[in-house]
C-alpha positions in Angstrom: -10.5 30.7 66.9 -11.5 27.2 68.0 -10.0 24.2 66.2 -13.4 23.0 64.8 -13.9 26.5 63.2 -10.5 26.3 61.6 -11.4 22.8 60.1 -14.7 24.1 58.7 -12.9 27.1 57.0 -10.3 24.8 55.6 -13.0 22.6 54.0 -14.8 25.6 52.6 -11.5 26.9 51.1 -10.8 23.5 49.5 -14.3 23.3 48.0 -14.0 26.8 46.6 -10.9 25.8 44.8 -12.5 22.8 43.0 -13.8 22.9 39.5 -17.4 21.8 38.7 -16.3 18.3 37.9 -14.4 17.8 41.1 -11.0 18.7 39.7 -8.6 20.5 42.0 -7.4 23.8 40.5 -3.6 24.3 40.0 -3.6 26.2 43.4 -3.5 22.8 45.2 -0.6 21.5 43.1 2.7 22.7 41.7 1.6 25.2 38.9 1.7 23.6 35.5 3.1 20.3 36.7 0.1 18.1 35.7 -0.4 19.8 32.4 3.3 19.4 31.5 3.3 15.7 32.4 0.2 15.1 30.2 1.6 17.2 27.4 5.0 15.4 27.6 3.4 12.0 27.1 1.4 13.1 24.1 4.5 14.8 22.7 6.6 11.6 23.1 3.8 9.7 21.2 4.0 12.2 18.4 7.8 11.7 18.2 7.4 7.9 18.2 4.9 8.1 15.2 7.3 10.5 13.4 10.2 8.0 14.0 8.2 5.1 12.6 7.2 7.1 9.5 10.7 8.5 8.8 12.8 5.6 10.0 10.6 2.6 9.3 13.5 0.9 7.7 15.2 0.8 11.1 12.5 -1.4 12.5 14.1 -4.9 12.4 12.6 -7.8 10.5 14.3 -10.4 12.8 11.2 -10.8 15.0 8.1 -11.8 13.0 9.2 -9.4 10.2 7.7 -6.5 12.1 9.5 -4.1 9.8 7.7 -5.4 6.7 4.4 -5.5 8.5 4.7 -1.9 9.5 5.7 -0.8 6.0 2.7 -2.7 4.5 0.3 -0.4 6.4 2.6 2.6 6.7 0.1 5.3 5.4 -2.4 4.3 8.1 -0.1 5.7 10.8 -1.5 9.1 9.7 -4.7 8.1 11.6 -2.9 8.6 14.9 -2.7 12.3 14.3 -6.4 13.1 14.7 -6.5 11.0 17.9 -3.4 12.8 19.3 -4.9 16.1 18.3 -8.1 15.4 20.1 -6.2 14.4 23.3 -4.1 17.5 23.0 -7.2 19.7 22.9 -8.8 17.8 25.7 -5.7 18.3 27.9 -5.2 21.8 26.6 -1.6 21.0 26.0 0.3 23.5 23.9 3.4 21.3 24.0 1.4 18.3 22.5 -0.1 20.5 19.8 3.4 21.8 18.7 4.8 18.2 18.7 2.0 17.1 16.4 3.6 19.1 13.6 6.3 16.5 13.4 4.2 13.5 12.3 2.1 15.7 10.1 5.2 17.0 8.2 6.6 13.5 8.0 3.4 12.0 6.7 2.9 14.7 4.1 6.5 14.4 2.9 6.0 10.6 2.3 2.4 10.5 1.0 1.3 14.1 0.4 2.1 13.8 -3.3 -0.3 11.0 -3.7 -3.1 13.3 -2.8 -2.4 15.7 -5.6 -4.8 15.5 -8.6 -3.5 13.8 -11.7 -2.7 15.6 -14.9 -4.0 15.3 -18.5 -3.2 11.7 -19.5 -3.0 12.6 -23.3 -0.3 10.7 -25.1 0.0 8.0 -22.4 -1.0 4.4 -22.4 -3.3 2.9 -19.7 -2.4 -0.3 -17.9 -4.6 -2.5 -15.8 -3.8 -5.1 -13.2 -6.1 -7.6 -11.5 -5.9 -10.7 -9.5 -9.1 -12.3 -10.6 -9.1 -15.0 -7.9 -9.1 -18.7 -8.5 -12.5 -18.8 -6.8 -14.2 -16.2 -9.0 -17.8 -17.3 -9.6 -18.3 -15.3 -12.8 -15.2 -14.7 -14.9 -17.2 -13.3 -17.8 -18.7 -10.6 -15.6 -15.2 -9.7 -14.3 -14.0 -9.4 -17.8 -16.7 -7.0 -18.7 -15.8 -4.7 -15.7 -12.2 -4.7 -16.9 -13.1 -4.0 -20.5 -15.0 -0.9 -19.5 -11.7 0.6 -18.3 -10.5 0.7 -21.9 -6.9 -0.1 -20.9 -4.2 -0.8 -23.5 -2.6 -3.5 -21.4 -4.4 -5.9 -19.0 -2.6 -8.3 -16.7 -4.5 -11.0 -14.9 -3.4 -13.5 -12.2 -4.9 -16.6 -10.7 -6.2 -17.7 -14.1 -7.5 -21.2 -13.7 -7.9 -23.6 -16.6 -11.7 -23.5 -16.2 -11.9 -19.6 -16.1 -9.3 -18.9 -18.9 -11.7 -19.7 -21.8 -14.3 -17.3 -20.4 -11.8 -14.4 -20.1 -10.4 -15.2 -23.6 -13.8 -15.1 -25.2 -15.0 -12.0 -23.4 -11.9 -10.0 -24.2 -11.1 -11.2 -27.7 -12.8 -8.4 -29.6 -11.2 -5.6 -27.5 -7.8 -7.2 -27.1 -6.7 -9.0 -30.3 -3.3 -10.0 -28.7 -2.9 -12.0 -25.6 -0.5 -14.5 -24.0 -0.6 -16.7 -20.9 1.9 -18.7 -19.0 0.8 -20.8 -16.0 -1.7 -18.8 -14.0 -0.8 -15.3 -15.3 -1.9 -13.7 -18.6 -1.5 -10.5 -20.6 -4.1 -9.0 -22.9 -3.0 -6.2 -25.2 -4.2 -3.8 -27.9 -0.6 -3.8 -29.1 1.1 -6.6 -30.9 3.0 -9.0 -28.6 6.2 -10.9 -29.4 9.0 -12.7 -27.7 6.7 -14.1 -25.1 8.4 -16.3 -22.5 8.1 -17.7 -19.0 9.8 -15.9 -16.2 10.9 -18.3 -13.5 10.2 -16.7 -10.1 9.8 -19.9 -8.1 11.1 -19.9 -4.6 13.3 -22.8 -3.6 11.5 -26.0 -3.1 8.5 -25.1 -5.3 7.7 -27.6 -8.0 7.8 -27.1 -11.8 4.0 -26.6 -12.1 4.2 -23.3 -10.2 4.4 -20.8 -13.0 3.5 -17.2 -12.1 5.6 -15.0 -14.3 5.7 -14.0 -18.0 7.5 -11.5 -20.2 6.4 -10.1 -23.6 7.4 -7.3 -25.9 4.6 -4.9 -26.7 5.1 -2.9 -29.9 3.6 0.6 -29.1 3.6 3.9 -31.0 6.5 4.9 -28.7 8.5 1.9 -29.5 9.0 -1.6 -28.0 8.3 -2.1 -24.3 9.0 -5.1 -22.2 5.9 -6.0 -20.2 6.3 -8.3 -17.2 3.4 -9.9 -15.4 4.1 -11.5 -12.0 2.3 -13.0 -9.1 4.6 -13.3 -6.0 3.8 -15.8 -3.2 1.3 -14.8 -0.6 2.2 -13.7 2.9 0.7 -15.0 6.1 0.0 -13.2 9.4 -0.3 -15.3 12.5 0.5 -15.2 16.2 3.0 -18.0 15.9 5.1 -16.9 12.9 4.3 -13.2 12.8 4.4 -11.7 9.3 5.6 -14.6 7.1 7.0 -13.3 3.9 10.2 -15.3 3.2 9.0 -17.0 0.0 7.6 -13.7 -1.3 10.9 -12.0 -0.6 12.8 -14.8 -2.4 10.5 -14.6 -5.4 11.0 -10.8 -5.5 14.8 -11.3 -5.7 14.3 -13.5 -8.8 11.9 -11.1 -10.4 14.4 -8.2 -9.7 17.2 -10.2 -11.4 15.0 -10.8 -14.5 14.2 -7.1 -14.8 17.8 -6.1 -14.3 18.8 -8.4 -17.1 16.1 -7.1 -19.5 17.7 -5.7 -22.7 14.9 -3.3 -23.6 15.2 0.1 -22.0 11.5 0.6 -21.3 9.8 -1.9 -18.9 6.3 -2.1 -17.4 5.6 -4.4 -14.5 2.1 -5.5 -13.8 1.3 -7.9 -11.0 0.0 -9.0 -7.7 3.2 -8.6 -5.8 1.7 -9.2 -2.4 3.7 -6.2 -1.2 3.4 -2.5 -1.0 6.0 -0.2 -2.5 7.1 0.7 1.0 7.8 -2.9 2.0 11.5 -3.6 2.1 10.7 -7.1 0.8 10.0 -5.6 -2.6 13.2 -3.6 -2.7 14.9 -5.9 -5.3 12.1 -4.8 -7.7 11.1 -1.4 -6.5 14.7 -0.1 -6.4 14.7 -0.4 -10.2 11.2 0.8 -11.0 9.1 3.9 -10.7 5.8 3.7 -8.8 2.7 5.9 -9.1 3.1 9.6 -8.5 -0.6 10.2 -7.6 -3.2 8.1 -5.9 -3.3 5.5 -3.2 -5.5 2.9 -5.0 -5.7 0.4 -2.1 -6.6 -3.0 -3.7 -6.8 -5.5 -0.9 -9.0 -6.8 0.6 -11.8 -5.9 -1.7 -14.4 -5.7 1.0 -12.3 -3.1 3.0 -9.2 -2.1 1.1 -6.3 -1.5 3.4 -3.2 -1.7 1.2 -2.2 -1.7 -2.4 -0.4 -5.0 -3.0 -1.3 -5.0 -6.7 1.3 -2.9 -8.5 1.9 -1.1 -11.8 5.5 0.0 -12.1 7.8 1.1 -14.8 11.5 1.6 -15.8 12.6 4.4 -18.1 8.9 5.5 -18.0 6.7 7.3 -15.6 3.6 6.0 -13.8 1.8 9.2 -13.4 -1.3 8.2 -11.5 -3.1 5.1 -10.3 -6.7 4.4 -9.3 -8.8 1.4 -8.2 -11.8 0.1 -10.2 -15.1 -1.3 -9.0 -15.2 -4.7 -7.2 -15.5 -7.9 -9.2 -15.8 -11.4 -8.0 -12.3 -11.3 -6.6 -10.9 -10.6 -3.2 -8.8 -7.9 -4.9 -9.8 -4.7 -6.5 -8.6 -4.1 -10.1 -6.2 -1.1 -10.4 -5.3 1.0 -13.4 -2.6 3.5 -14.1 -1.5 5.9 -16.8 2.1 5.3 -18.0 4.1 7.9 -19.8 6.7 6.3 -22.0 
């Protein structure tokens, strides 16, 4: 056979072994080699996501507090699973599909319980927490939204001297008992006593910075210590990363105050500028119970990404938590049932 005939037959053979989109079939490569490589990369990504979910505490805070930043948005790592699933089907990689079970199991073990429906709240009190914003254009309208929730306890932060009278007037008939200290306040359907300031000022902050109070609420189930707190804000920037030093320092002071509380039952309401997974809140969260059902993302109000407003309890159970309609604040209100 002539050399030019051999070349023609070779080209025809190569064309016959190509897929419609121009891909060469496995006959031109080592069988399974390309698929394994693609599957291996996707499997490694699944393992990485699983590691971040399960061992998020191992991510160091030394560089820009990356650990706290990860923990603030930890539930959103679950969004990587649909993307990896789509890629696994696109590559037809059985290895990648099997590996995807790891992050799915990890995510469900951490957050699956929050998806379960809440139970009958009979016999429980309802608590409400809201940072009303010091730039709120209509405090009275915000108060009306909160009143409709019919909560037994209402904690507010960023109460300005100009807005406080509007909240007090609007809520007076539904909440005969209230107390304020600095920019935080507590409205209650239960009698309040032993109201005092809780000093959670970070080092270097002046005396006018008052963001914590404590009161005793006399309920049908006995006396309960109610704390209202507003921890310092965090900042996220290219230069400093996730700046949370002052918040963490304030969390330590709040944790010490709760640890010293003589009453057994404690309810904490506040804008803690931290999620329950963030290690910066550990001095507080290690002593308290968080919600057993519901995500209730509260910030930012326009597109809630994290719940940095918290309702927690000691020697009591926060059974479920939910968010309320938007007000004039950049936070959403949240409410929770608390079983004493």
